[in-house]
N, C-alpha and C positions, 0 to 999 in steps of 0.2 A: 676865295681864291680858286678852290676846286670847282665850285659851282660855275664860276666864270669860264674855266677851261671846258667844262662839260657842255655848257650852252654854246660857246664859241665853236667848238669842234662839230657840234650837231647842227650848226648854222641856224640857230634859233635866235632871233633878235631879242635883245635884253638891255636893261640898264642895271648897273651894279653901283650901289652907293656905299661908301666907306667913310665913317666919321673922322678918322685920322688922316694924316698926310702920307701914310706909307702902309704897305702890306705887313703882315706878321702877327697881328692880333695879340694874343696873350704872350707870344714869344718875342715881341719887340720891347725890350727893356725901356722903361719910361716912355712908352707909347703915348703920343699926344692926344690919342682918343680917350685917355683916362681909364681905359678898361683893363690894362695889363696887370696881372698879379705877379709878374716876374721880379725876382730879386737878384742882386748882383752876382751871387754865387750859384744861381740856379742851373742844374743839369737835368737832363731828361732821366726819367725812371724806367723807361722801356728802351731796349737796345736800339741802335741806329737802323738795324736790319728791319725790325718790326715797325719802326716809325716811318720809314721811307714810303714815298708814294709809288704808285704802280708805274713800271717802266721808267723810273727815275730814281735810282738808288743814291744814297748819300756817298760822297767821295770816299775812296778806300783809306785816305789818310786821316779821316775822322776817327776819334776814339770810340770805344763801345758806347759810351754815354756822353755825348757832346754837351757843352754848355749852351746857354741861350744865344750867345753870339754866333756860334756856328749853325745853330738851328735857323736863326734869322737869315744868315747868309745862304743857307740851303733853300729857304723859301724864296729869297730874291732870285736865286739862280733858276728855280722852277718857274717863277713868273716870267723871267726873261726868255727862258727856253721855249715856253709855249706861247709867247707873245701876248701876255695878258695885261700888262700894266696900262696900256692905253684903252683898255676895255673897262677900267674901273674909274668911277668918278669920286676922287678923294675930297676930303674936307667937307663932306656932306652928311649931315645927321638926319636920319628918318624920324620925323616927329609924330607921324600918325599913319596907321594903316587901317582902313575901314572897308567893310564889305558893302557893295552897292546892291540894289534890287535886282539887277540883271546878272548877279553872281560875278561881276567884275570887282576889282579892288581899286580904291583910290589911295594913292601914297603921297603924303605931304612931307616935304623936306624943309630944311632951314634956308635953302638957296633958290629953289625953283618953284614955279606954280605947281599945284597938284597935278599928278599924272594918273591915268587909268591903265590898268593891266588886267589881262585875263588870268594871270598866274603870278604868285608871289612866293619867293623862296626866302625863308628866315634863316640867317646864319650869324646871329649876334652873340653866340657863345654862352656858356653857363658857368664861367668862373670869374665873375666880376661884381655881382650884386651881393654884398656882404650879408652873411647870416650871423646873428649874434645870439649868444646864450643869455638866458634871463634868470638871474639869481636874486634871492631876497637880499635886501640891504643895499648899501651904496659904498663903492670904492672911491676914495679920494686921491689915490695916486693917479698916474697917467695910464691910459687905456688905448689900445689900438687893435686892428684886425690884421691877420696875415696878408690880406690884400694890399695893405699899406706898407708892409715891411720891405725895405730895399737893401739894407746892409746892417752890420753890427754897430755901425757908428751911432753914438748917442746912448748906447747901452753899457758903456764902460763903467765898471764898478757898481752896476745896478743889481738889485735883487728882483729877478724876473720870474713871473709865473706864466706858463704857457698852458692854455686850455684846449685840449684836443689831442688826438693820437693819429691823425692822418699824415700824409706825406709831408705837407708843409710844416706841420707841428714838429716832427722829428728833425727835419732839415734845419729849421730855425733854432731848435733847442741845441742841436750839435754845434752849430756855428757860434751861438752866444756863449758856449762854455769857454771860448777863447778870450772873452773880454769881460763878461759879467761877474759880479761878486758871487752870485749863486743863480742856478737855473733849476726850476722845479716845473714838473709837468703834471697836470691834473687830468685824469681820464675817468669817465664814468663807466666805461665798458671794457677797457683794455683792447688789445689787438694782437694778432700774430704778426711778428716782424720777420719779413723775408729779406735776406741779403741780396745785394745786386749781383753777386757772383755765387754760383754753386759749382764746386769741382772745377774751378778755373774758367767757367763759361758764364756769360750773362744769364741770369736766372730765367728770363722769359724764353730762352732757346729750349729749355727743357719742357715747355708747354706746347711745343709744336706738335702737329699730327705725327703719329697716330694718337699720342697721349691726349690731345685736345678733344678727341671724340669718344673716349671711353666713359663709362658711367661715372657719375659724380662720386659715388661712395668709393670707387676704386681710385679715383684721382685724389681723394682725401687721404686715403691710406698711403698712397705713393708719396704725396707731398709731406706727410707727417714723418715718414721714414727718411726721406731725403733731408729734411730739416734736422732730424735727430742725429743723422750721421755727419752732417756738415757743421752745425752750430750747437748741437746738444739741446738740452732743456733750457728755454729762455728764462725760466724761473731761477736758474742758477746764477743769472746775471743780476737778479733783483727785480725782474719784471715778469710777473706771473702771466701765463697764457690765459685767455678767457675760457670760460666753460663751454661756450658754444662751439660747434664744429669748425674746423678750418675751411676756408672758402665760403663762409657765410657772411663775410664782409669784403668790401673792396680792400685789396691788400695794402699794407703799409710797408714800404720798401726802404731799407737803409742798411748800408754796410757798416755804419759807425755807432748807431744808437745804442745797441745792447752793450757794446764795449764801454761807452761813456757812462751808462747806467752802472755797469759793473765796477767802474773806477770811481764811483761816487761823484761824478761830475754833473750828472743829471739826477735829481731827486724825484721820486715818483709819489704822487698823492692821489687819493680817490676823488670822486666828484665834489664840487663845492657845495656846501650847505648854506652858507651865508657870507655876505660881504659886510664888513664893519670898519669903515673908514680905511686905514691902511692894512688892517688885519683881514685875513681870509680864513674862515672856519670851514674845515672839511668834514665830510660825512663820517669819518672815523673818530671825530671829536678833537683832532689836533687843530692847531691854529698857528699861523705864521704871518709876519708882516712882509709886504712886498712894495717895491717902488713902481713896478709896471706890470700890467696884465696884457698879454697878447692873446686875443681870441682866434684860435685856428679852428673855427667852428663851421667852415664850409660856406656854401653859397646858395642863394635862391635862384631858381630859374625865373627869369624876369623879362617881360616884354613891355617896356614902358610906352611903346607906340600903339599897343592894342588897348581898346576900351575893355575893362574887365567883364562887362556884360557880354562881349563878343568872344573873347578868348583870354583865359588866364591859366597859370600853372600852380594853383593852390596846393600847398604842401609838396611842391615839386612834381606833382602828378602831370604827366604828359600823355594823354590817351591817343597815341598815334599808331597807325598801322605800320609795322616794321620800323618803328621809331621815326618815321618820315612823313607819312600821309595823314592828314586830318580828315576822317570820314565825314564829319559834319560840314566841312567847308571845302568843297571841290576847288582845286586850283591853289590850295595853301599847303606848302611843303616846308619841312624843317631839316636842316643839314647840320650834323655835328652834335646833336642833343643825345649823346650816349656817354656812358661811363664804362669804358672797356677794361677788362683785365688784359691789358695790352695798350696799344696806342689808338687814339681817336682818329688821327690824321688819314691813314690809308682807308679807314672805314668811311669817313666822311667823303672821301673822293669817290668811292664806289656808290655811296648814296646819291651823289650828284650825277654820276653816269646814269643811274637808274631813273632819276627824275627826268633827265633829258630824253630818255627812251619813252617815258610816259607822255611827255609833252609832244613827242613826234608820233604818238599812237603806235609805237613799236613794242610797248609793253602795256598790257591791259590790267587794270586794277580789278579786284573782286568787287562784288556788290557791297553796299554800305553795311548790310547786315553781316556779311562774312568778315569784313574788316573789323567790326565791333566785336564779333565772336573771337577773332584772333587776339585782339587787345585784352579781352577778359581772360582767355586761357593763358596768355603770356604773363598777365599779372598774377595769376594763381601759381604759375611755375616759378616766378620770381620770389613770391612770398614763401614758397616751400624751401628755397635754397638760402636766401639772404635774410638777415636780421631785419625786422620791420623798422624802417627808417626812411626819412626823406632823402637820405644819401644814396639809397639803393633803388630809386624809382626808374632809372634809366640805365640799369646795369646790363651789359651784354658780355658774352664770352667771345673773345676775339676771333678765333678761327671758325667756330660754327657760324657766327654772324657774317663773317667774310664770305664763307661759302654760300650762305643763303642770299646775300646781295648779288653775288656772281650768277646765281641761278635766276634771280629776278631780272637781271640785265639781259640774260639770254632768253627771257620770256617763259621760264619754267615755273 
């Protein structure tokens, strides 16, 4: 959607292929492209102010944290406002993208003969290809992934085990306490739980500049102090904080989770050691029987239209300059492949504006060697802050990255 706007406004001729029949991607509940992970009760975890696109704020009547229905309505309004809908070819699945000898790209779809392009922008998202945990043994109850969760219906009276401690895991756990016989959450590493509100304001409002630009160790001290004053020690609720420093993981945000743990409505278990029919044996030696396991274990970054010998994201590694440009394949760009402490949407929009500048030769890329050096140094920086995990390979800080993209757009 934002790539379409950027190219259209830059007067660059393009084709845009969308697998489904409508815009909205992950935020279109029951999207017929089959890629949406949205569930019926889903609300955003970043405030409407930080999720809004440039020069197009969300309506004032929207709540701080709108549900998916309002988010999709906002996307449709954005599409109509900038005249984008007729620029998108819907119900068209890209089947193959291959590089040709002349550095052009051949794109094959399910509807049209293959077409050749000088440049290709990839924007197929990274919250759709399920990642599963692998444990010894076999579970004979029912199993699903958070990607497939739509509502609490069907879980009435069930003993449910949720594997994971990300945002989907805690959302689903909280919702299922209203209908399930029991809800247990298994986590191998724990997490710091941030509330959606601090001191009566959306939590991410406190991360705005100048706090966003101060050194990491100071931000950690400030956030720990703020959490101590607002919610106290989360171990008092029955959910101990991990031993690693705060801000070394993508944050888990929930206003209700700790309260539900403290009320005994969600039981906490360590990592799974073994599956034994209906019984699950945990690493602390305890064992329980369950009816259903929901794996909230994240997603693989996947490009089914690429041949693996040409391009793949093994272990979710994406060696891209500024998370956008492939140094090895000129003309290949990626939009939205970031995991922000904040919202992806406005950052993806800026990425698209930058790519349009590159395509018009109004923004010059560094040499291949300099881009590879940036990728290497950025990987070192990320490893120094975040826990080593395939979850943290595309992590960015919202405001610093936003500032960097604006500088790139201006040619700095």
